[in-house]
Backbone as JSON Lines, residues from 0, in Angstrom:
{"i":0,"aa":"X","n":[-67.61,-154.4,61.22],"ca":[-67.1,-153.18,61.59],"c":[-68.24,-152.33,62.13]}
{"i":1,"aa":"X","n":[-68.08,-151.75,63.33],"ca":[-69.19,-150.97,63.95],"c":[-68.68,-149.51,64.0]}
{"i":2,"aa":"X","n":[-69.42,-148.67,63.13],"ca":[-69.15,-147.25,63.28],"c":[-70.5,-146.63,63.34]}
{"i":3,"aa":"X","n":[-70.81,-146.29,64.57],"ca":[-72.2,-145.72,64.86],"c":[-72.05,-144.64,65.84]}
{"i":4,"aa":"X","n":[-73.06,-143.82,65.98],"ca":[-73.11,-142.7,66.88],"c":[-73.4,-143.22,68.25]}
{"i":5,"aa":"X","n":[-72.76,-142.64,69.16],"ca":[-73.04,-142.83,70.62],"c":[-74.11,-142.06,71.08]}
{"i":6,"aa":"X","n":[-75.16,-142.75,71.57],"ca":[-76.4,-142.1,72.07],"c":[-76.16,-141.31,73.47]}
{"i":7,"aa":"X","n":[-76.95,-140.24,73.5],"ca":[-76.81,-139.39,74.77],"c":[-77.53,-140.14,75.84]}
{"i":8,"aa":"X","n":[-76.82,-140.08,77.06],"ca":[-77.35,-140.78,78.31],"c":[-77.9,-139.59,79.17]}
{"i":9,"aa":"X","n":[-79.24,-139.64,79.4],"ca":[-79.96,-138.51,80.19],"c":[-79.4,-138.4,81.55]}
{"i":10,"aa":"X","n":[-78.9,-139.52,82.12],"ca":[-78.37,-139.32,83.51],"c":[-77.24,-138.5,83.74]}
{"i":11,"aa":"X","n":[-76.43,-138.11,82.7],"ca":[-75.22,-137.22,82.77],"c":[-75.67,-135.82,82.83]}
{"i":12,"aa":"X","n":[-76.87,-135.45,82.43],"ca":[-77.12,-133.99,82.44],"c":[-77.24,-133.34,83.75]}
{"i":13,"aa":"X","n":[-77.55,-133.96,84.82],"ca":[-77.57,-133.47,86.11],"c":[-76.44,-133.83,87.04]}
{"i":14,"aa":"X","n":[-75.94,-135.11,86.66],"ca":[-74.79,-135.67,87.57],"c":[-73.51,-135.03,87.51]}
{"i":15,"aa":"X","n":[-73.21,-134.32,86.35],"ca":[-71.91,-133.67,86.16],"c":[-72.18,-132.2,86.37]}
{"i":16,"aa":"X","n":[-71.65,-131.72,87.63],"ca":[-71.69,-130.27,87.94],"c":[-70.61,-129.52,87.04]}
{"i":17,"aa":"X","n":[-70.95,-128.54,86.29],"ca":[-70.09,-127.88,85.47],"c":[-70.15,-126.45,85.86]}
{"i":18,"aa":"X","n":[-69.08,-125.76,85.69],"ca":[-68.97,-124.3,85.79],"c":[-69.31,-123.73,84.5]}
{"i":19,"aa":"X","n":[-70.61,-123.45,84.31],"ca":[-71.08,-122.9,82.97],"c":[-70.59,-121.42,82.71]}
{"i":20,"aa":"X","n":[-70.02,-120.87,83.72],"ca":[-69.4,-119.44,83.47],"c":[-68.22,-119.48,82.54]}
{"i":21,"aa":"X","n":[-67.67,-120.74,82.37],"ca":[-66.58,-121.03,81.39],"c":[-67.0,-120.71,80.0]}
{"i":22,"aa":"X","n":[-68.14,-120.91,79.79],"ca":[-68.8,-120.55,78.45],"c":[-68.73,-119.19,77.97]}
{"i":23,"aa":"X","n":[-68.72,-118.28,79.07],"ca":[-69.01,-116.78,78.76],"c":[-68.1,-116.3,77.7]}
{"i":24,"aa":"X","n":[-66.77,-116.53,77.93],"ca":[-65.87,-116.02,76.81],"c":[-66.14,-116.59,75.45]}
{"i":25,"aa":"X","n":[-66.39,-117.76,75.31],"ca":[-66.84,-118.47,74.1],"c":[-67.99,-117.86,73.46]}
{"i":26,"aa":"X","n":[-69.1,-117.66,74.27],"ca":[-70.24,-116.95,73.78],"c":[-69.88,-115.57,73.24]}
{"i":27,"aa":"X","n":[-69.09,-114.83,74.07],"ca":[-68.73,-113.36,73.74],"c":[-68.01,-113.41,72.39]}
{"i":28,"aa":"X","n":[-67.19,-114.38,72.23],"ca":[-66.37,-114.4,70.99],"c":[-67.18,-114.79,69.73]}
{"i":29,"aa":"X","n":[-68.14,-115.61,69.82],"ca":[-68.89,-116.1,68.64],"c":[-70.24,-115.6,68.56]}
{"i":30,"aa":"X","n":[-70.94,-114.92,69.55],"ca":[-72.28,-114.53,69.54],"c":[-72.53,-113.53,68.35]}
{"i":31,"aa":"X","n":[-73.69,-113.77,67.65],"ca":[-74.07,-112.85,66.65],"c":[-73.25,-113.13,65.31]}
{"i":32,"aa":"X","n":[-72.34,-113.91,65.21],"ca":[-71.58,-114.03,63.96],"c":[-72.23,-115.22,63.22]}
{"i":33,"aa":"X","n":[-72.13,-115.02,61.9],"ca":[-72.59,-115.99,61.01],"c":[-71.82,-117.21,61.06]}
{"i":34,"aa":"X","n":[-72.38,-118.42,61.06],"ca":[-71.74,-119.69,61.22],"c":[-71.14,-120.07,62.52]}
{"i":35,"aa":"X","n":[-71.75,-119.58,63.59],"ca":[-71.18,-119.67,64.93],"c":[-71.51,-120.96,65.64]}
{"i":36,"aa":"X","n":[-72.49,-121.72,65.14],"ca":[-73.04,-122.79,65.85],"c":[-71.88,-123.94,65.97]}
{"i":37,"aa":"X","n":[-71.23,-124.24,65.02],"ca":[-70.15,-125.32,65.15],"c":[-69.04,-124.87,65.99]}
{"i":38,"aa":"X","n":[-68.54,-123.63,65.78],"ca":[-67.44,-123.15,66.85],"c":[-67.95,-123.06,68.23]}
{"i":39,"aa":"X","n":[-69.19,-122.81,68.56],"ca":[-69.74,-122.85,69.84],"c":[-69.8,-124.22,70.58]}
{"i":40,"aa":"X","n":[-70.18,-125.19,69.68],"ca":[-70.2,-126.42,70.07],"c":[-68.84,-127.21,70.24]}
{"i":41,"aa":"X","n":[-67.88,-126.94,69.42],"ca":[-66.53,-127.3,69.5],"c":[-65.88,-126.66,70.82]}
{"i":42,"aa":"X","n":[-66.11,-125.43,71.07],"ca":[-65.61,-124.84,72.34],"c":[-66.15,-125.35,73.48]}
{"i":43,"aa":"X","n":[-67.34,-125.58,73.53],"ca":[-68.03,-126.13,74.75],"c":[-67.51,-127.56,75.0]}
{"i":44,"aa":"X","n":[-67.29,-128.32,73.94],"ca":[-66.74,-129.7,74.11],"c":[-65.27,-129.61,74.62]}
{"i":45,"aa":"X","n":[-64.53,-128.64,74.07],"ca":[-63.15,-128.59,74.44],"c":[-63.07,-128.29,75.89]}
{"i":46,"aa":"X","n":[-64.01,-127.46,76.47],"ca":[-63.99,-126.98,77.8],"c":[-64.19,-128.19,78.76]}
{"i":47,"aa":"X","n":[-65.22,-129.04,78.47],"ca":[-65.82,-130.06,79.21],"c":[-65.5,-131.37,78.89]}
{"i":48,"aa":"X","n":[-65.13,-131.61,77.69],"ca":[-64.85,-133.03,77.11],"c":[-66.02,-133.59,76.48]}
{"i":49,"aa":"X","n":[-67.11,-132.85,76.76],"ca":[-68.43,-133.34,76.07],"c":[-69.32,-132.14,76.24]}
{"i":50,"aa":"X","n":[-70.54,-132.19,75.6],"ca":[-71.53,-131.18,75.62],"c":[-72.7,-131.6,76.49]}
{"i":51,"aa":"X","n":[-72.81,-131.03,77.71],"ca":[-73.92,-131.46,78.54],"c":[-75.19,-130.82,78.25]}
{"i":52,"aa":"X","n":[-76.41,-131.27,78.68],"ca":[-77.65,-130.61,78.6],"c":[-77.57,-129.17,79.06]}
{"i":53,"aa":"X","n":[-76.91,-129.04,80.19],"ca":[-76.89,-127.69,80.8],"c":[-76.01,-126.65,79.94]}
{"i":54,"aa":"X","n":[-75.07,-127.2,79.14],"ca":[-74.31,-126.29,78.33],"c":[-75.18,-126.14,77.11]}
{"i":55,"aa":"X","n":[-75.71,-127.06,76.49],"ca":[-76.66,-126.8,75.33],"c":[-77.69,-125.66,75.76]}
{"i":56,"aa":"X","n":[-78.32,-125.81,76.95],"ca":[-79.34,-124.9,77.43],"c":[-78.73,-123.43,77.53]}
{"i":57,"aa":"X","n":[-77.6,-123.33,78.12],"ca":[-76.9,-121.93,78.3],"c":[-76.69,-121.35,76.94]}
{"i":58,"aa":"X","n":[-76.02,-122.18,76.11],"ca":[-75.67,-121.68,74.63],"c":[-76.86,-121.19,73.85]}
{"i":59,"aa":"X","n":[-78.02,-122.01,73.97],"ca":[-79.23,-121.61,73.38],"c":[-79.73,-120.45,73.86]}
{"i":60,"aa":"X","n":[-79.94,-120.32,75.24],"ca":[-80.43,-119.21,75.85],"c":[-79.75,-117.85,75.48]}
{"i":61,"aa":"X","n":[-78.42,-117.92,75.61],"ca":[-77.63,-116.7,75.38],"c":[-77.37,-116.27,73.97]}
{"i":62,"aa":"X","n":[-77.55,-117.27,72.99],"ca":[-77.31,-116.98,71.75],"c":[-78.46,-116.8,70.76]}
{"i":63,"aa":"X","n":[-79.64,-117.4,71.41],"ca":[-80.84,-117.44,70.67],"c":[-80.83,-118.49,69.59]}
{"i":64,"aa":"X","n":[-79.97,-119.38,69.56],"ca":[-80.0,-120.55,68.67],"c":[-80.82,-121.6,69.1]}
{"i":65,"aa":"X","n":[-81.97,-122.07,68.51],"ca":[-82.84,-123.02,68.97],"c":[-82.13,-124.3,69.39]}
{"i":66,"aa":"X","n":[-82.55,-124.89,70.49],"ca":[-81.98,-126.2,70.9],"c":[-82.08,-127.28,69.84]}
{"i":67,"aa":"X","n":[-83.14,-127.15,68.99],"ca":[-83.32,-128.23,68.0],"c":[-82.25,-128.25,66.97]}
{"i":68,"aa":"X","n":[-81.82,-126.83,66.64],"ca":[-80.7,-126.66,65.71],"c":[-79.4,-127.23,66.18]}
{"i":69,"aa":"X","n":[-79.25,-126.87,67.59],"ca":[-78.01,-127.33,68.28],"c":[-77.85,-128.91,68.32]}
{"i":70,"aa":"X","n":[-79.08,-129.62,68.69],"ca":[-78.89,-130.99,68.71],"c":[-78.79,-131.62,67.38]}
{"i":71,"aa":"X","n":[-79.48,-130.88,66.25],"ca":[-79.26,-131.48,64.95],"c":[-77.97,-131.4,64.42]}
{"i":72,"aa":"X","n":[-77.19,-130.44,64.7],"ca":[-75.84,-130.32,64.34],"c":[-75.01,-131.38,65.13]}
{"i":73,"aa":"X","n":[-75.19,-131.34,66.5],"ca":[-74.42,-132.14,67.38],"c":[-74.6,-133.68,67.15]}
{"i":74,"aa":"X","n":[-75.7,-134.12,66.76],"ca":[-76.11,-135.47,66.41],"c":[-75.54,-135.83,64.98]}
{"i":75,"aa":"X","n":[-75.51,-134.9,64.12],"ca":[-75.09,-135.22,62.76],"c":[-73.56,-135.39,62.6]}
{"i":76,"aa":"X","n":[-72.81,-134.67,63.31],"ca":[-71.41,-134.75,63.18],"c":[-70.77,-135.64,64.24]}
{"i":77,"aa":"X","n":[-70.05,-136.6,63.89],"ca":[-69.45,-137.62,64.79],"c":[-68.51,-136.99,65.9]}
{"i":78,"aa":"X","n":[-68.02,-135.86,65.56],"ca":[-67.02,-135.29,66.56],"c":[-67.63,-134.8,67.81]}
{"i":79,"aa":"X","n":[-68.93,-134.57,67.89],"ca":[-69.57,-134.11,69.17],"c":[-69.92,-135.28,70.04]}
{"i":80,"aa":"X","n":[-69.69,-135.01,71.4],"ca":[-70.08,-135.93,72.33],"c":[-71.06,-135.43,73.19]}
{"i":81,"aa":"X","n":[-72.04,-136.24,73.68],"ca":[-72.98,-135.75,74.6],"c":[-72.95,-136.67,75.95]}
{"i":82,"aa":"X","n":[-71.9,-137.35,76.08],"ca":[-71.65,-138.1,77.24],"c":[-70.19,-137.87,77.64]}
{"i":83,"aa":"X","n":[-69.95,-137.92,79.02],"ca":[-68.6,-137.75,79.41],"c":[-67.65,-138.89,78.85]}
{"i":84,"aa":"X","n":[-66.33,-138.54,78.52],"ca":[-65.42,-139.51,77.92],"c":[-64.24,-139.57,79.03]}
{"i":85,"aa":"X","n":[-63.53,-140.7,78.86],"ca":[-62.37,-140.94,79.63],"c":[-61.27,-139.95,79.37]}
{"i":86,"aa":"X","n":[-60.44,-140.01,80.43],"ca":[-59.19,-139.2,80.27],"c":[-58.44,-139.58,79.1]}
{"i":87,"aa":"X","n":[-58.38,-140.89,78.7],"ca":[-57.61,-141.36,77.45],"c":[-58.61,-141.93,76.62]}
{"i":88,"aa":"X","n":[-58.62,-141.51,75.33],"ca":[-59.49,-141.95,74.36],"c":[-58.75,-142.95,73.48]}
{"i":89,"aa":"X","n":[-59.25,-144.21,73.47],"ca":[-58.5,-145.23,72.69],"c":[-59.31,-145.29,71.33]}
{"i":90,"aa":"X","n":[-58.83,-144.87,70.15],"ca":[-59.32,-145.08,68.82],"c":[-58.77,-146.25,68.2]}
{"i":91,"aa":"X","n":[-59.62,-147.21,67.8],"ca":[-59.11,-148.36,67.09],"c":[-59.55,-148.15,65.64]}
{"i":92,"aa":"X","n":[-58.5,-148.21,64.66],"ca":[-59.05,-148.08,63.31],"c":[-59.62,-149.3,62.74]}
{"i":93,"aa":"X","n":[-60.61,-149.16,62.06],"ca":[-61.34,-150.23,61.45],"c":[-61.6,-150.04,59.86]}
{"i":94,"aa":"X","n":[-60.73,-149.13,59.34],"ca":[-60.66,-148.89,57.93],"c":[-60.23,-150.17,57.22]}
{"i":95,"aa":"X","n":[-60.32,-150.15,55.9],"ca":[-60.02,-151.45,55.15],"c":[-58.66,-152.12,55.54]}
{"i":96,"aa":"X","n":[-57.65,-151.32,55.52],"ca":[-56.37,-151.9,55.79],"c":[-56.31,-152.49,57.04]}
{"i":97,"aa":"X","n":[-56.79,-151.8,58.13],"ca":[-56.72,-152.43,59.47],"c":[-57.77,-153.45,59.61]}
{"i":98,"aa":"X","n":[-58.81,-153.41,58.94],"ca":[-59.86,-154.51,59.07],"c":[-59.25,-155.73,58.57]}
{"i":99,"aa":"X","n":[-58.57,-155.75,57.48],"ca":[-57.87,-157.0,56.86],"c":[-56.79,-157.5,57.69]}
{"i":100,"aa":"X","n":[-56.31,-156.61,58.55],"ca":[-55.07,-157.02,59.38],"c":[-55.59,-157.45,60.77]}
{"i":101,"aa":"X","n":[-56.92,-157.51,60.97],"ca":[-57.46,-158.06,62.2],"c":[-57.59,-156.97,63.33]}
{"i":102,"aa":"X","n":[-58.19,-155.73,62.85],"ca":[-58.38,-154.74,63.96],"c":[-59.34,-155.23,64.98]}
{"i":103,"aa":"X","n":[-60.34,-156.14,64.55],"ca":[-61.31,-156.61,65.47],"c":[-60.6,-157.24,66.74]}
{"i":104,"aa":"X","n":[-59.58,-157.98,66.5],"ca":[-58.81,-158.51,67.6],"c":[-58.41,-157.57,68.68]}
{"i":105,"aa":"X","n":[-57.98,-156.36,68.1],"ca":[-57.55,-155.31,69.02],"c":[-58.75,-154.78,69.93]}
{"i":106,"aa":"X","n":[-59.79,-154.46,69.15],"ca":[-61.0,-154.09,69.88],"c":[-61.41,-154.96,70.91]}
{"i":107,"aa":"X","n":[-61.52,-156.14,70.57],"ca":[-62.1,-157.23,71.46],"c":[-61.16,-157.45,72.59]}
{"i":108,"aa":"X","n":[-59.87,-157.46,72.42],"ca":[-58.91,-157.58,73.5],"c":[-59.1,-156.43,74.47]}
{"i":109,"aa":"X","n":[-59.1,-155.17,74.02],"ca":[-59.24,-154.08,74.92],"c":[-60.59,-154.12,75.59]}
{"i":110,"aa":"X","n":[-61.7,-154.42,74.97],"ca":[-63.09,-154.63,75.57],"c":[-62.87,-155.62,76.86]}
{"i":111,"aa":"X","n":[-62.28,-156.76,76.49],"ca":[-62.15,-157.7,77.53],"c":[-61.39,-157.27,78.79]}
{"i":112,"aa":"X","n":[-60.23,-156.56,78.49],"ca":[-59.27,-156.17,79.64],"c":[-60.06,-155.0,80.35]}
{"i":113,"aa":"X","n":[-60.61,-153.95,79.66],"ca":[-61.36,-152.77,80.41],"c":[-62.66,-153.16,80.84]}
{"i":114,"aa":"X","n":[-63.3,-154.32,80.48],"ca":[-64.64,-154.63,80.76],"c":[-65.65,-153.58,80.33]}
{"i":115,"aa":"X","n":[-65.51,-153.14,79.15],"ca":[-66.39,-152.14,78.36],"c":[-66.58,-152.56,76.91]}
{"i":116,"aa":"X","n":[-67.58,-152.05,76.33],"ca":[-67.83,-152.37,75.05],"c":[-67.42,-151.2,74.17]}
{"i":117,"aa":"X","n":[-67.33,-151.37,72.9],"ca":[-66.98,-150.26,72.04],"c":[-67.93,-149.06,72.16]}
{"i":118,"aa":"X","n":[-67.38,-147.99,72.31],"ca":[-68.32,-146.71,72.48],"c":[-68.45,-146.44,73.92]}
{"i":119,"aa":"X","n":[-68.03,-147.21,74.96],"ca":[-68.21,-147.09,76.38],"c":[-66.88,-146.48,77.02]}
{"i":120,"aa":"X","n":[-67.22,-145.94,78.15],"ca":[-66.11,-145.39,79.03],"c":[-66.01,-146.26,80.4]}
{"i":121,"aa":"X","n":[-64.85,-146.42,80.8],"ca":[-64.7,-147.21,82.16],"c":[-65.36,-146.39,83.22]}
{"i":122,"aa":"X","n":[-65.79,-147.11,84.2],"ca":[-66.44,-146.53,85.41],"c":[-65.58,-145.38,86.02]}
{"i":123,"aa":"X","n":[-64.25,-145.56,85.96],"ca":[-63.43,-144.54,86.58],"c":[-63.04,-143.34,85.58]}
{"i":124,"aa":"X","n":[-63.64,-143.43,84.46],"ca":[-63.43,-142.35,83.42],"c":[-61.97,-142.17,83.05]}
{"i":125,"aa":"X","n":[-61.3,-143.33,83.08],"ca":[-59.95,-143.36,82.61],"c":[-59.74,-143.49,81.18]}
{"i":126,"aa":"X","n":[-60.5,-144.55,80.65],"ca":[-60.48,-144.83,79.15],"c":[-61.89,-144.83,78.45]}
{"i":127,"aa":"X","n":[-61.93,-144.48,77.26],"ca":[-62.96,-144.53,76.44],"c":[-62.59,-145.29,75.23]}
{"i":128,"aa":"X","n":[-63.2,-146.32,74.88],"ca":[-62.87,-147.1,73.63],"c":[-63.78,-146.75,72.42]}
{"i":129,"aa":"X","n":[-63.19,-146.51,71.18],"ca":[-63.94,-146.05,70.06],"c":[-63.38,-146.71,68.93]}
{"i":130,"aa":"X","n":[-64.28,-147.34,68.08],"ca":[-63.84,-147.7,66.66],"c":[-64.07,-146.45,65.76]}
{"i":131,"aa":"X","n":[-63.07,-146.27,64.92],"ca":[-63.14,-145.16,63.9],"c":[-63.06,-145.88,62.63]}
{"i":132,"aa":"X","n":[-63.56,-145.06,61.55],"ca":[-63.48,-145.45,60.14],"c":[-62.04,-145.52,59.64]}
{"i":133,"aa":"X","n":[-61.17,-144.37,59.91],"ca":[-59.78,-144.54,59.37],"c":[-59.0,-143.51,60.27]}
{"i":134,"aa":"X","n":[-57.78,-143.84,60.4],"ca":[-56.9,-142.99,61.09],"c":[-55.75,-142.59,60.12]}
{"i":135,"aa":"X","n":[-55.85,-142.99,58.81],"ca":[-54.79,-142.46,57.91],"c":[-53.52,-142.96,58.01]}
{"i":136,"aa":"X","n":[-53.28,-144.16,58.69],"ca":[-51.96,-144.83,58.86],"c":[-51.96,-146.15,58.32]}
{"i":137,"aa":"X","n":[-52.43,-146.35,57.19],"ca":[-52.74,-147.69,56.55],"c":[-51.46,-148.51,56.46]}
{"i":138,"aa":"X","n":[-50.34,-147.9,56.29],"ca":[-49.02,-148.61,56.23],"c":[-48.68,-149.25,57.53]}
{"i":139,"aa":"X","n":[-49.27,-148.84,58.58],"ca":[-48.97,-149.36,59.95],"c":[-50.02,-150.35,60.57]}
{"i":140,"aa":"X","n":[-51.0,-150.64,59.6],"ca":[-52.17,-151.5,60.04],"c":[-51.86,-152.81,60.73]}
{"i":141,"aa":"X","n":[-52.62,-153.14,61.74],"ca":[-53.72,-152.49,62.38],"c":[-53.15,-151.39,63.33]}
{"i":142,"aa":"X","n":[-53.89,-150.26,63.5],"ca":[-53.43,-149.19,64.26],"c":[-54.51,-148.78,65.23]}
{"i":143,"aa":"X","n":[-53.91,-148.28,66.36],"ca":[-54.82,-147.51,67.48],"c":[-54.22,-146.19,67.81]}
{"i":144,"aa":"X","n":[-54.92,-145.25,68.28],"ca":[-54.44,-144.0,68.75],"c":[-54.87,-143.84,70.16]}
{"i":145,"aa":"X","n":[-54.04,-143.43,71.04],"ca":[-54.51,-142.94,72.44],"c":[-53.96,-141.52,72.64]}
{"i":146,"aa":"X","n":[-54.76,-140.52,72.58],"ca":[-54.36,-139.11,72.63],"c":[-53.75,-138.88,71.26]}
{"i":147,"aa":"X","n":[-52.45,-138.27,71.34],"ca":[-51.87,-138.08,70.06],"c":[-50.87,-139.02,69.66]}
{"i":148,"aa":"X","n":[-50.76,-140.13,70.5],"ca":[-49.77,-141.26,70.13],"c":[-50.44,-142.25,69.29]}
{"i":149,"aa":"X","n":[-49.7,-142.64,68.17],"ca":[-50.18,-143.77,67.32],"c":[-49.34,-145.05,67.58]}
{"i":150,"aa":"X","n":[-50.18,-146.08,67.48],"ca":[-49.37,-147.37,67.87],"c":[-49.82,-148.23,66.74]}
{"i":151,"aa":"X","n":[-48.8,-148.76,65.97],"ca":[-49.1,-149.52,64.66],"c":[-48.58,-151.04,64.8]}
{"i":152,"aa":"X","n":[-49.03,-151.78,63.72],"ca":[-48.63,-153.2,63.63],"c":[-48.8,-153.99,64.86]}
{"i":153,"aa":"X","n":[-50.08,-153.76,65.44],"ca":[-50.34,-154.29,66.76],"c":[-51.06,-155.65,66.63]}
{"i":154,"aa":"X","n":[-51.01,-156.3,67.81],"ca":[-51.75,-157.51,68.03],"c":[-52.66,-157.16,69.24]}
{"i":155,"aa":"X","n":[-53.63,-158.06,69.5],"ca":[-54.44,-157.84,70.67],"c":[-53.61,-157.74,71.96]}
{"i":156,"aa":"X","n":[-52.74,-158.72,72.22],"ca":[-51.91,-158.58,73.4],"c":[-50.99,-157.48,73.41]}
{"i":157,"aa":"X","n":[-50.4,-156.94,72.27],"ca":[-49.67,-155.64,72.4],"c":[-50.53,-154.48,72.8]}
{"i":158,"aa":"X","n":[-51.83,-154.51,72.19],"ca":[-52.65,-153.24,72.58],"c":[-53.01,-153.34,74.14]}
{"i":159,"aa":"X","n":[-53.11,-154.54,74.66],"ca":[-53.46,-154.67,76.09],"c":[-52.2,-154.18,76.96]}
{"i":160,"aa":"X","n":[-51.01,-154.52,76.41],"ca":[-49.87,-153.98,77.13],"c":[-49.69,-152.6,77.19]}
{"i":161,"aa":"X","n":[-50.08,-151.89,76.02],"ca":[-49.96,-150.5,75.98],"c":[-51.03,-149.76,76.82]}
{"i":162,"aa":"X","n":[-52.19,-150.27,76.86],"ca":[-53.18,-149.74,77.76],"c":[-52.89,-149.95,79.25]}
{"i":163,"aa":"X","n":[-52.35,-151.07,79.61],"ca":[-51.98,-151.32,80.98],"c":[-50.81,-150.52,81.33]}
{"i":164,"aa":"X","n":[-49.92,-150.25,80.49],"ca":[-48.79,-149.45,80.81],"c":[-49.18,-147.99,81.03]}
{"i":165,"aa":"X","n":[-50.09,-147.49,80.16],"ca":[-50.65,-146.11,80.39],"c":[-51.26,-146.04,81.88]}
{"i":166,"aa":"X","n":[-52.1,-146.97,82.23],"ca":[-52.69,-146.99,83.58],"c":[-51.57,-146.96,84.66]}
{"i":167,"aa":"X","n":[-50.74,-147.81,84.57],"ca":[-49.62,-148.14,85.49],"c":[-48.68,-146.76,85.61]}
{"i":168,"aa":"X","n":[-48.53,-146.11,84.53],"ca":[-47.62,-144.79,84.6],"c":[-48.38,-143.78,85.26]}
{"i":169,"aa":"X","n":[-49.75,-143.76,85.2],"ca":[-50.35,-142.67,85.89],"c":[-50.82,-142.94,87.3]}
{"i":170,"aa":"X","n":[-50.75,-144.2,87.64],"ca":[-51.15,-144.62,89.07],"c":[-49.91,-144.51,89.97]}
{"i":171,"aa":"X","n":[-48.65,-144.51,89.43],"ca":[-47.42,-144.37,90.16],"c":[-47.0,-142.93,90.34]}
């Protein structure tokens, strides 16, 4: 089972043009409040899908929170992303129940069809594949989630069909 942090890719910091003014209301809401760092990071990620170097710089500059503190928190908690993610995040559970029900087959099947590895995003930024420790749906093992939708009792082929149907539905 692979559950590890996705490292930040330096090429993203300048290649993704972001409207950093979108951070202004977030900063105004949380600036100067005790315990504001996590809500600031969560808000920035909600706006852009990930936290870019430019967003870190603006947050640090305007709140006075050192970049080292921000990076320390962002790299400690798995919820924070420092790379762009796909429109659809595929989370494959690798908890104990899913593991013994062959969750690895689901991950490997999706990797093969999307031509990405676990933790990566397709070139068109349509899908991101992630292994997670537990989705809390043990009775449905093996399980994957795409967005808010949960799919259980899967095989590798069923997972591939679901992914292909999502792409097909959005391209039509």
